[in-house]
Kinemage of the C-alpha trace (Angstrom):
@kinemage 1
@onewidth
@group {chain A} dominant
@subgroup {mainchain}
@vectorlist {calphas} color= white
{ca unk a 1} P -102.504 -38.026 19.766
{ca unk a 2} L -102.043 -41.550 21.109
{ca unk a 3} L -104.016 -44.618 20.169
{ca unk a 4} L -103.764 -47.310 22.856
{ca unk a 5} L -104.637 -50.973 22.734
{ca unk a 6} L -104.379 -52.680 26.115
{ca unk a 7} L -100.627 -53.184 26.637
{ca unk a 8} L -99.418 -51.095 23.808
{ca unk a 9} L -99.360 -47.808 21.969
{ca unk a 10} L -99.746 -48.712 18.303
{ca unk a 11} L -99.744 -45.426 16.392
{ca unk a 12} L -98.497 -41.950 17.176
{ca unk a 13} L -99.691 -39.087 14.997
{ca unk a 14} L -98.755 -35.414 15.130
{ca unk a 15} L -98.503 -32.303 12.972
{ca unk a 16} L -95.296 -30.294 13.157
{ca unk a 17} L -94.082 -27.442 10.963
{ca unk a 18} L -96.795 -28.289 8.412
{ca unk a 19} L -95.886 -31.994 8.163
{ca unk a 20} L -98.527 -34.643 8.906
{ca unk a 21} L -96.569 -37.480 10.474
{ca unk a 22} L -97.665 -41.011 11.330
{ca unk a 23} L -95.322 -43.199 13.383
{ca unk a 24} L -95.967 -46.925 13.604
{ca unk a 25} L -94.486 -47.445 17.047
{ca unk a 26} L -93.732 -51.151 16.884
{ca unk a 27} L -92.027 -51.250 13.487
{ca unk a 28} L -90.526 -47.764 13.701
{ca unk a 29} L -91.923 -46.925 10.266
{ca unk a 30} L -92.490 -43.213 9.704
{ca unk a 31} L -94.966 -41.916 7.139
{ca unk a 32} L -95.372 -38.329 6.010
{ca unk a 33} L -98.901 -38.160 4.640
{ca unk a 34} L -101.603 -35.777 3.471
{ca unk a 35} L -104.513 -34.758 5.736
{ca unk a 36} L -106.969 -37.343 4.401
{ca unk a 37} L -104.580 -40.266 4.976
{ca unk a 38} L -103.694 -38.799 8.368
{ca unk a 39} L -107.327 -38.767 9.466
{ca unk a 40} L -108.022 -42.148 7.878
{ca unk a 41} L -105.108 -43.718 9.779
{ca unk a 42} L -106.535 -42.374 13.022
{ca unk a 43} L -109.936 -43.858 12.242
{ca unk a 44} L -108.529 -47.230 11.180
{ca unk a 45} L -106.213 -47.513 14.181
{ca unk a 46} L -109.077 -46.780 16.569
{ca unk a 47} L -111.093 -49.555 14.934
{ca unk a 48} L -108.354 -52.147 14.456
{ca unk a 49} L -105.474 -51.537 16.875
{ca unk a 50} L -102.403 -53.757 16.793
{ca unk a 51} L -102.558 -56.541 14.194
{ca unk a 52} L -101.053 -59.916 15.016
{ca unk a 53} L -100.399 -60.328 11.294
{ca unk a 54} L -101.313 -58.339 8.172
{ca unk a 55} L -104.895 -58.662 7.074
{ca unk a 56} L -107.315 -56.879 4.803
{ca unk a 57} L -109.636 -54.317 6.270
{ca unk a 58} L -113.167 -55.667 6.332
{ca unk a 59} L -115.996 -54.038 4.437
{ca unk a 60} L -117.571 -53.030 7.740
{ca unk a 61} L -114.347 -51.346 8.859
{ca unk a 62} L -114.017 -49.465 5.583
{ca unk a 63} L -117.630 -48.317 5.764
{ca unk a 64} L -117.097 -47.079 9.312
{ca unk a 65} L -114.094 -45.028 8.177
{ca unk a 66} L -116.166 -43.601 5.319
{ca unk a 67} L -118.919 -42.589 7.701
{ca unk a 68} L -116.435 -40.874 10.016
{ca unk a 69} L -114.615 -38.908 7.325
{ca unk a 70} L -117.470 -37.769 5.103
{ca unk a 71} L -118.396 -35.032 4.360
{ca unk a 72} L -114.942 -33.676 5.354
{ca unk a 73} L -113.388 -35.517 2.387
{ca unk a 74} L -114.743 -36.923 -0.849
{ca unk a 75} L -115.571 -40.618 -1.046
{ca unk a 76} L -112.965 -41.140 -3.766
{ca unk a 77} L -110.242 -39.508 -1.657
{ca unk a 78} L -111.155 -41.678 1.323
{ca unk a 79} L -111.090 -44.850 -0.788
{ca unk a 80} L -107.667 -43.862 -2.127
{ca unk a 81} L -106.444 -43.272 1.420
{ca unk a 82} L -107.736 -46.687 2.492
{ca unk a 83} L -105.864 -48.296 -0.379
{ca unk a 84} L -102.663 -46.596 0.777
{ca unk a 85} L -103.279 -47.751 4.336
{ca unk a 86} L -103.926 -51.316 3.232
{ca unk a 87} L -100.667 -51.315 1.291
{ca unk a 88} L -98.807 -50.216 4.429
{ca unk a 89} L -100.522 -52.898 6.506
{ca unk a 90} L -99.618 -55.555 3.931
{ca unk a 91} L -95.968 -54.491 4.001
{ca unk a 92} L -95.985 -54.496 7.835
{ca unk a 93} L -95.349 -50.795 8.149
{ca unk a 94} L -98.584 -49.914 9.908
{ca unk a 95} L -100.504 -51.322 12.889
{ca unk a 96} L -97.776 -53.895 13.406
{ca unk a 97} L -97.300 -56.335 16.255
{ca unk a 98} L -94.921 -55.513 19.076
{ca unk a 99} L -92.164 -58.063 18.499
{ca unk a 100} L -89.941 -56.634 21.231
{ca unk a 101} L -92.064 -57.839 24.116
{ca unk a 102} L -91.426 -61.383 22.856
{ca unk a 103} L -87.774 -60.841 23.799
{ca unk a 104} L -88.449 -59.776 27.393
{ca unk a 105} L -87.892 -63.132 29.062
{ca unk a 106} L -84.775 -63.894 27.026
{ca unk a 107} L -83.580 -60.384 27.753
{ca unk a 108} L -83.952 -60.957 31.494
{ca unk a 109} L -82.031 -64.229 31.337
{ca unk a 110} L -79.197 -63.037 29.121
{ca unk a 111} L -75.704 -62.936 30.529
{ca unk a 112} L -74.537 -59.348 30.663
{ca unk a 113} L -70.959 -58.190 30.359
{ca unk a 114} L -69.381 -54.932 31.450
{ca unk a 115} L -68.539 -52.879 28.384
{ca unk a 116} L -68.010 -49.363 29.741
{ca unk a 117} L -66.661 -47.564 32.797
{ca unk a 118} L -67.012 -43.981 33.926
{ca unk a 119} L -63.771 -43.344 35.821
{ca unk a 120} L -64.164 -40.602 38.417
{ca unk a 121} L -60.585 -39.605 37.973
{ca unk a 122} L -61.070 -36.507 40.152
{ca unk a 123} L -63.588 -35.816 42.901
{ca unk a 124} L -62.547 -32.191 42.796
{ca unk a 125} L -63.279 -29.251 40.531
{ca unk a 126} L -61.974 -25.755 39.833
{ca unk a 127} L -65.458 -24.382 39.068
{ca unk a 128} L -68.504 -24.028 41.307
{ca unk a 129} L -71.389 -24.696 38.919
{ca unk a 130} L -74.646 -23.918 40.707
{ca unk a 131} L -76.544 -26.945 39.386
{ca unk a 132} L -73.762 -29.531 39.777
{ca unk a 133} L -75.143 -32.851 41.034
{ca unk a 134} L -71.569 -33.744 42.036
{ca unk a 135} L -71.370 -30.909 44.603
{ca unk a 136} L -68.271 -29.281 43.092
{ca unk a 137} L -66.889 -32.741 42.432
{ca unk a 138} L -67.252 -34.123 45.956
{ca unk a 139} L -70.234 -36.447 45.311
{ca unk a 140} L -71.605 -36.263 48.862
{ca unk a 141} L -68.191 -37.253 50.189
{ca unk a 142} L -64.613 -36.064 50.269
{ca unk a 143} L -62.373 -34.501 47.686
{ca unk a 144} L -60.047 -37.087 46.179
{ca unk a 145} L -58.009 -37.887 43.097
{ca unk a 146} L -57.924 -41.420 41.693
{ca unk a 147} L -54.528 -43.039 42.001
{ca unk a 148} L -52.909 -44.807 39.078
{ca unk a 149} L -53.132 -48.073 41.023
{ca unk a 150} L -56.910 -47.805 41.464
{ca unk a 151} L -57.385 -46.811 37.838
{ca unk a 152} L -55.245 -49.719 36.694
{ca unk a 153} L -57.386 -52.125 38.736
{ca unk a 154} L -60.491 -50.609 37.161
{ca unk a 155} L -59.195 -51.271 33.656
{ca unk a 156} L -58.229 -54.811 34.657
{ca unk a 157} L -61.745 -55.291 36.078
{ca unk a 158} L -63.248 -54.106 32.794
{ca unk a 159} L -61.097 -56.459 30.743
{ca unk a 160} L -61.854 -59.413 33.029
{ca unk a 161} L -65.616 -58.804 33.016
{ca unk a 162} L -66.119 -57.934 29.353
{ca unk a 163} L -66.473 -61.495 28.074
{ca unk a 164} L -65.888 -61.785 24.363
{ca unk a 165} L -66.649 -58.140 23.723
{ca unk a 166} L -63.758 -56.564 21.832
{ca unk a 167} L -64.566 -52.834 22.045
{ca unk a 168} L -64.497 -51.299 25.529
{ca unk a 169} L -65.292 -47.726 26.556
{ca unk a 170} L -63.724 -45.653 29.320
{ca unk a 171} L -64.795 -42.088 30.096
{ca unk a 172} L -62.548 -39.903 32.214
{ca unk a 173} L -64.951 -37.930 34.354
{ca unk a 174} L -65.072 -35.722 37.408
{ca unk a 175} L -65.278 -33.228 38.966
{ca unk a 176} L -62.691 -32.026 36.544
{ca unk a 177} L -60.471 -34.831 35.163
{ca unk a 178} L -57.740 -32.469 33.998
{ca unk a 179} L -56.928 -31.882 37.669
{ca unk a 180} L -55.501 -35.426 37.585
{ca unk a 181} L -54.074 -35.316 34.088
{ca unk a 182} L -50.906 -37.331 34.680
{ca unk a 183} L -52.960 -40.297 35.870
{ca unk a 184} L -55.244 -39.975 32.830
{ca unk a 185} L -52.234 -40.231 30.534
{ca unk a 186} L -50.757 -43.182 32.390
{ca unk a 187} L -54.063 -45.073 32.329
{ca unk a 188} L -54.442 -44.531 28.602
{ca unk a 189} L -50.926 -45.869 28.123
{ca unk a 190} L -51.724 -48.881 30.314
{ca unk a 191} L -54.957 -49.597 28.458
{ca unk a 192} L -53.197 -49.479 25.116
{ca unk a 193} L -50.517 -51.852 26.437
{ca unk a 194} L -53.188 -54.477 27.232
{ca unk a 195} L -55.132 -54.295 23.964
{ca unk a 196} L -53.212 -56.749 21.811
{ca unk a 197} L -52.682 -59.439 24.445
{ca unk a 198} L -56.317 -59.308 25.592
{ca unk a 199} L -57.852 -58.871 22.129
{ca unk a 200} L -59.517 -55.643 23.241
{ca unk a 201} L -59.712 -52.126 21.863
{ca unk a 202} L -60.273 -49.197 24.190
{ca unk a 203} L -62.347 -46.176 23.249
{ca unk a 204} L -61.313 -43.418 25.624
{ca unk a 205} L -63.365 -40.257 26.126
{ca unk a 206} L -62.991 -37.176 28.283
{ca unk a 207} L -65.394 -34.634 29.795
{ca unk a 208} L -63.833 -31.292 30.712
{ca unk a 209} L -64.734 -27.751 31.733
{ca unk a 210} L -61.731 -26.503 29.779
{ca unk a 211} L -60.096 -24.392 32.485
{ca unk a 212} L -56.801 -26.333 32.366
{ca unk a 213} L -56.766 -27.069 28.634
{ca unk a 214} L -53.473 -26.417 26.881
{ca unk a 215} L -51.777 -27.450 23.637
{ca unk a 216} L -50.162 -30.553 25.152
{ca unk a 217} L -53.496 -31.819 26.453
{ca unk a 218} L -55.245 -31.096 23.165
{ca unk a 219} L -52.565 -32.921 21.190
{ca unk a 220} L -52.787 -35.955 23.455
{ca unk a 221} L -56.589 -36.018 23.250
{ca unk a 222} L -56.496 -35.743 19.490
{ca unk a 223} L -54.306 -38.840 19.393
{ca unk a 224} L -56.021 -40.914 22.055
{ca unk a 225} L -59.554 -39.711 22.844
{ca unk a 226} L -62.334 -40.955 20.587
{ca unk a 227} L -64.614 -38.223 21.853
{ca unk a 228} L -64.334 -35.133 24.016
{ca unk a 229} L -67.193 -33.368 25.800
{ca unk a 230} L -66.615 -29.655 26.447
{ca unk a 231} L -68.886 -28.106 29.055
{ca unk a 232} L -70.274 -24.657 28.186
{ca unk a 233} L -73.753 -23.288 28.765
{ca unk a 234} L -74.108 -20.917 25.821
{ca unk a 235} L -74.212 -17.131 25.905
{ca unk a 236} L -71.709 -15.425 28.178
{ca unk a 237} L -74.285 -14.113 30.652
{ca unk a 238} L -75.960 -17.525 30.909
{ca unk a 239} L -72.726 -19.467 31.282
{ca unk a 240} L -71.162 -17.128 33.809
{ca unk a 241} L -74.246 -17.102 36.026
{ca unk a 242} L -74.314 -20.888 36.329
{ca unk a 243} L -70.652 -21.867 35.776
{ca unk a 244} L -68.509 -19.479 37.834
{ca unk a 245} L -65.202 -19.987 39.572
{ca unk a 246} L -65.403 -20.483 43.317
{ca unk a 247} L -64.740 -16.801 43.978
{ca unk a 248} L -67.563 -15.837 41.641
{ca unk a 249} L -65.797 -14.801 38.436
{ca unk a 250} L -67.218 -16.119 35.178
{ca unk a 251} L -65.507 -18.839 33.135
{ca unk a 252} L -66.722 -17.969 29.602
{ca unk a 253} L -63.893 -15.678 28.484
{ca unk a 254} L -61.218 -18.157 29.547
{ca unk a 255} L -62.630 -21.346 28.110
{ca unk a 256} L -64.366 -20.329 24.856
{ca unk a 257} L -61.139 -19.584 22.904
{ca unk a 258} L -59.687 -22.892 24.133
{ca unk a 259} L -62.777 -24.823 23.084
{ca unk a 260} L -62.827 -23.152 19.678
{ca unk a 261} L -59.201 -24.119 19.119
{ca unk a 262} L -59.848 -27.648 20.386
{ca unk a 263} L -62.828 -28.152 18.058
{ca unk a 264} L -60.838 -26.904 15.055
{ca unk a 265} L -57.914 -29.152 15.953
{ca unk a 266} L -60.278 -32.170 15.931
{ca unk a 267} L -61.520 -31.305 12.451
{ca unk a 268} L -64.938 -30.323 13.838
{ca unk a 269} L -65.781 -33.930 14.697
{ca unk a 270} L -65.540 -36.380 17.588
{ca unk a 271} L -66.496 -33.814 20.206
{ca unk a 272} L -69.558 -32.181 21.725
{ca unk a 273} L -69.990 -28.782 23.256
{ca unk a 274} L -72.437 -29.688 25.974
{ca unk a 275} L -74.531 -27.205 27.895
{ca unk a 276} L -77.239 -27.221 30.532
{ca unk a 277} L -80.287 -24.987 30.401
{ca unk a 278} L -82.269 -23.964 33.453
{ca unk a 279} L -85.307 -21.883 34.305
{ca unk a 280} L -83.031 -18.873 33.782
{ca unk a 281} L -82.793 -19.499 30.032
{ca unk a 282} L -85.934 -21.108 28.708
{ca unk a 283} L -84.940 -19.435 25.429
{ca unk a 284} L -82.150 -22.039 25.219
{ca unk a 285} L -82.413 -22.226 21.425
{ca unk a 286} L -80.476 -18.962 21.438
{ca unk a 287} L -77.702 -20.703 23.369
{ca unk a 288} L -77.558 -23.557 20.857
{ca unk a 289} L -77.413 -21.046 18.012
{ca unk a 290} L -74.734 -19.144 19.927
{ca unk a 291} L -72.650 -22.334 19.901
{ca unk a 292} L -73.097 -22.518 16.127
{ca unk a 293} L -72.192 -18.849 15.686
{ca unk a 294} L -68.994 -19.460 17.654
{ca unk a 295} L -68.038 -22.035 15.016
{ca unk a 296} L -68.943 -25.245 16.823
{ca unk a 297} L -70.594 -27.938 14.701
{ca unk a 298} L -71.315 -30.648 17.299
{ca unk a 299} L -73.436 -29.663 20.259
{ca unk a 300} L -75.962 -30.589 22.878
{ca unk a 301} L -77.819 -28.713 25.568
{ca unk a 302} L -79.613 -30.627 28.295
{ca unk a 303} L -82.369 -29.580 30.697
{ca unk a 304} L -81.192 -29.196 34.263
{ca unk a 305} L -82.395 -31.910 36.627
{ca unk a 306} L -82.625 -30.362 40.061
{ca unk a 307} L -84.556 -30.364 43.301
{ca unk a 308} L -87.795 -28.454 42.688
{ca unk a 309} L -86.916 -26.116 45.571
{ca unk a 310} L -84.022 -24.638 43.586
{ca unk a 311} L -84.852 -21.346 41.892
{ca unk a 312} L -83.319 -22.542 38.632
{ca unk a 313} L -85.156 -25.898 38.579
{ca unk a 314} L -87.471 -26.583 35.655
{ca unk a 315} L -91.087 -26.849 36.714
{ca unk a 316} L -94.133 -28.336 35.057
{ca unk a 317} L -95.500 -24.900 34.204
{ca unk a 318} L -92.357 -24.258 32.143
{ca unk a 319} L -93.125 -27.106 29.743
{ca unk a 320} L -95.217 -25.171 27.178
{ca unk a 321} L -92.403 -22.652 26.710
{ca unk a 322} L -89.764 -25.393 26.534
{ca unk a 323} L -91.661 -27.475 23.987
{ca unk a 324} L -92.242 -24.396 21.835
{ca unk a 325} L -88.533 -23.624 22.062
{ca unk a 326} L -87.633 -27.056 20.677
{ca unk a 327} L -89.994 -26.374 17.772
{ca unk a 328} L -88.333 -23.004 17.180
{ca unk a 329} L -84.891 -24.577 17.269
{ca unk a 330} L -85.962 -27.311 14.845
{ca unk a 331} L -87.140 -24.766 12.263
{ca unk a 332} L -83.880 -22.819 12.487
{ca unk a 333} L -81.917 -26.089 12.387
{ca unk a 334} L -83.546 -26.986 9.061
{ca unk a 335} L -83.009 -23.475 7.705
{ca unk a 336} L -79.296 -23.500 8.486
{ca unk a 337} L -78.851 -27.021 7.097
{ca unk a 338} L -80.418 -25.953 3.803
{ca unk a 339} L -78.276 -22.813 3.700
{ca unk a 340} L -75.098 -24.891 4.004
{ca unk a 341} L -74.196 -23.657 7.489
{ca unk a 342} L -75.699 -26.484 9.453
{ca unk a 343} L -74.639 -28.059 12.704
{ca unk a 344} L -75.457 -31.254 14.568
{ca unk a 345} L -77.654 -31.056 17.649
{ca unk a 346} L -77.465 -34.298 19.610
{ca unk a 347} L -81.177 -34.640 20.303
{ca unk a 348} L -82.124 -34.058 16.668
{ca unk a 349} L -79.859 -36.825 15.400
{ca unk a 350} L -82.016 -39.909 14.888
{ca unk a 351} L -81.477 -43.054 12.812
{ca unk a 352} L -84.777 -44.150 11.300
{ca unk a 353} L -83.278 -46.912 9.138
{ca unk a 354} L -81.164 -48.932 11.552
{ca unk a 355} L -80.911 -47.540 15.054
{ca unk a 356} L -79.779 -49.369 18.183
{ca unk a 357} L -80.016 -53.098 18.837
{ca unk a 358} L -82.962 -54.708 20.623
{ca unk a 359} L -81.245 -54.650 24.026
{ca unk a 360} L -80.449 -50.945 23.788
{ca unk a 361} L -83.957 -50.122 22.540
{ca unk a 362} L -85.371 -51.824 25.618
{ca unk a 363} L -82.888 -50.889 28.347
{ca unk a 364} L -80.884 -47.900 27.152
{ca unk a 365} L -77.415 -47.178 28.523
{ca unk a 366} L -77.082 -50.413 30.497
{ca unk a 367} L -76.338 -48.669 33.786
{ca unk a 368} L -75.784 -51.060 36.651
{ca unk a 369} L -74.949 -53.959 34.364
{ca unk a 370} L -72.991 -53.053 31.233
{ca unk a 371} L -72.008 -49.571 32.332
{ca unk a 372} L -70.559 -48.745 35.769
{ca unk a 373} L -69.003 -45.775 37.542
{ca unk a 374} L -65.795 -46.080 39.551
{ca unk a 375} L -64.955 -43.682 42.408
{ca unk a 376} L -61.406 -42.475 43.161
{ca unk a 377} L -61.082 -45.198 45.806
{ca unk a 378} L -62.404 -47.924 43.525
{ca unk a 379} L -66.038 -48.320 44.570
{ca unk a 380} L -68.482 -49.401 41.859
{ca unk a 381} L -71.873 -47.738 41.308
{ca unk a 382} L -74.524 -48.178 38.580
{ca unk a 383} L -73.606 -44.817 37.033
{ca unk a 384} L -72.074 -41.470 37.927
{ca unk a 385} L -75.396 -40.068 39.174
{ca unk a 386} L -75.712 -42.775 41.839
{ca unk a 387} L -72.234 -42.220 43.238
{ca unk a 388} L -72.392 -41.414 46.951
{ca unk a 389} L -75.730 -43.155 47.519
{ca unk a 390} L -74.666 -46.163 49.566
{ca unk a 391} L -77.888 -48.019 48.751
{ca unk a 392} L -76.514 -48.440 45.230
{ca unk a 393} L -72.935 -49.433 46.099
{ca unk a 394} L -72.245 -52.548 43.996
{ca unk a 395} L -68.752 -53.458 45.191
{ca unk a 396} L -65.271 -52.277 44.279
{ca unk a 397} L -62.461 -53.021 41.868
{ca unk a 398} L -60.892 -55.472 44.317
{ca unk a 399} L -63.969 -57.578 45.073
{ca unk a 400} L -65.960 -57.040 41.895
{ca unk a 401} L -69.745 -56.792 42.084
{ca unk a 402} L -70.969 -58.216 45.386
{ca unk a 403} L -74.325 -56.448 45.688
{ca unk a 404} L -76.041 -58.659 43.142
{ca unk a 405} L -79.528 -57.587 44.256
{ca unk a 406} L -78.945 -54.066 42.967
{ca unk a 407} L -77.287 -55.361 39.822
{ca unk a 408} L -80.227 -57.679 39.110
{ca unk a 409} L -82.692 -54.853 39.702
{ca unk a 410} L -80.959 -52.860 36.974
{ca unk a 411} L -80.806 -55.931 34.769
{ca unk a 412} L -84.602 -56.131 34.896
{ca unk a 413} L -85.047 -52.407 34.287
{ca unk a 414} L -86.461 -51.912 30.788
{ca unk a 415} L -89.368 -50.272 28.995
{ca unk a 416} L -91.688 -53.175 29.821
{ca unk a 417} L -90.904 -52.922 33.526
{ca unk a 418} L -92.019 -49.279 33.508
{ca unk a 419} L -95.765 -48.828 33.399
{ca unk a 420} L -95.642 -45.361 31.848
{ca unk a 421} L -93.144 -46.488 29.212
{ca unk a 422} L -95.458 -49.259 28.050
{ca unk a 423} L -97.995 -46.556 27.269
{ca unk a 424} L -95.580 -44.204 25.500
{ca unk a 425} L -94.843 -43.909 21.773
{ca unk a 426} L -91.249 -42.904 22.492
{ca unk a 427} L -90.251 -46.005 24.410
{ca unk a 428} L -87.979 -47.487 21.736
{ca unk a 429} L -86.259 -44.136 21.143
{ca unk a 430} L -85.506 -43.130 24.734
{ca unk a 431} L -85.293 -46.746 25.993
{ca unk a 432} L -86.929 -45.848 29.277
{ca unk a 433} L -84.725 -42.797 29.767
{ca unk a 434} L -82.461 -42.187 32.775
{ca unk a 435} L -82.734 -44.572 35.728
{ca unk a 436} L -81.157 -42.023 38.074
{ca unk a 437} L -83.666 -39.326 37.185
{ca unk a 438} L -86.477 -41.852 37.556
{ca unk a 439} L -85.229 -42.838 41.004
{ca unk a 440} L -84.715 -39.277 42.194
{ca unk a 441} L -88.193 -38.145 41.181
{ca unk a 442} L -90.300 -41.289 41.652
{ca unk a 443} L -88.355 -43.311 44.208
{ca unk a 444} L -87.850 -46.231 41.825
{ca unk a 445} L -85.548 -46.942 38.906
{ca unk a 446} L -88.664 -48.364 37.231
{ca unk a 447} L -90.465 -45.067 37.597
{ca unk a 448} L -90.217 -41.998 35.398
{ca unk a 449} L -89.197 -38.362 35.560
{ca unk a 450} L -92.345 -36.977 33.977
{ca unk a 451} L -91.073 -33.504 33.084
{ca unk a 452} L -88.063 -35.060 31.375
{ca unk a 453} L -90.325 -37.465 29.501
{ca unk a 454} L -92.360 -34.637 28.004
{ca unk a 455} L -89.203 -32.931 26.758
{ca unk a 456} L -87.862 -36.193 25.363
{ca unk a 457} L -91.053 -36.840 23.418
{ca unk a 458} L -90.967 -33.375 21.887
{ca unk a 459} L -87.316 -33.793 20.851
{ca unk a 460} L -88.146 -37.076 19.129
{ca unk a 461} L -91.060 -35.494 17.294
{ca unk a 462} L -88.814 -32.655 16.149
{ca unk a 463} L -86.054 -35.046 15.064
{ca unk a 464} L -88.469 -37.063 12.911
{ca unk a 465} L -89.954 -33.897 11.396
{ca unk a 466} L -86.457 -32.662 10.549
{ca unk a 467} L -85.779 -35.906 8.665
{ca unk a 468} L -88.969 -35.348 6.685
{ca unk a 469} L -88.131 -31.727 5.938
{ca unk a 470} L -84.580 -32.414 4.774
{ca unk a 471} L -85.664 -35.431 2.716
{ca unk a 472} L -88.237 -33.343 0.868
{ca unk a 473} L -85.750 -30.644 -0.094
């Protein structure tokens, strides 16, 4: 249920797992209420909308609410609900003004710095995942491994373009980065050698399919990698159908024991087992729970984003089943947490007290400006999903960013530049979502991927409900 006022969604209300939840979109305040307050909030918000500043509800407004809610509730219960609502309005936790849109112009003018690079250390892979947007690591081009010299220039570019920012992030990505492991190690060593003199600190991460994992690699990662992403799709039959070797054999039996050992060696933190679900496993909650039963405590599973012509692509008619599956997973997530055998699911982890800064709430990952992808030959793209699309080539590590038109387009990409985001309660949680998905499905980075949006909204609703359920225990 959405209540809209011109430019803005003011209140989002929903019932999930027996909890009546009211979200004040602009302040981020979440209220778990009883049915009478829930209905009274709906009535008040329809009458009042966004408030420029707190004010008392008029007698006429209160009488209108009374007329709408009687005889469903008693007059005394409605008056009590109105008192509660007025208290929330006075404390600026309900029907609040959107202060973020006041930052839009300053946000557009701000000087951005590069804070993160996705190094395509290997445009090659030893698996043949059916849904891979990188085309077995080739990214619409040729197989290649990044040289140490190119990687070194990339790190120098990051240092030179990071301004006063101290903490810098570098993700070793592919294809499969372990196919170029010696260069990974040398680049980590080089980055560390520059930290003190440049007053920088590198946060290195790695994404791997696990095929080449061994004890030496695990030990190095445990010393140097702040986070590791391990790719696995869940149950054996699901994983092996979508993540086979090039000759067709499944990868599950080889990589699961390695991943289990790796997760234990990292103390069950600073990693994610990350899967992809497709139309073949709309019961993906079972794959998440399979991760947990294997002993993993940090996990994520993402919906495939694919051309609709693919047989495994998620379609609009799949949404009811998918949304119900998130609800089912949320209930089991709560149950296991309360039983002391809980796990962390990325999309259910939400910070309702602090959360990201204003810039991140409005523009998300910063692709094209703060976050860039680097190909094996040193070309710069807005992110890994744009690699190979020459329209989005920004420059290279030798010249820096020369295509400033594309950079500026990304700089102006935020939730207020996207018409559908302005009308969505989830805008400050998803920050406009993925620019690449938006472009691929709408033709514009300021568009949206509507199927993905529906899933994102459901995940946010579940995450908030989980907070309520665990807080009430």
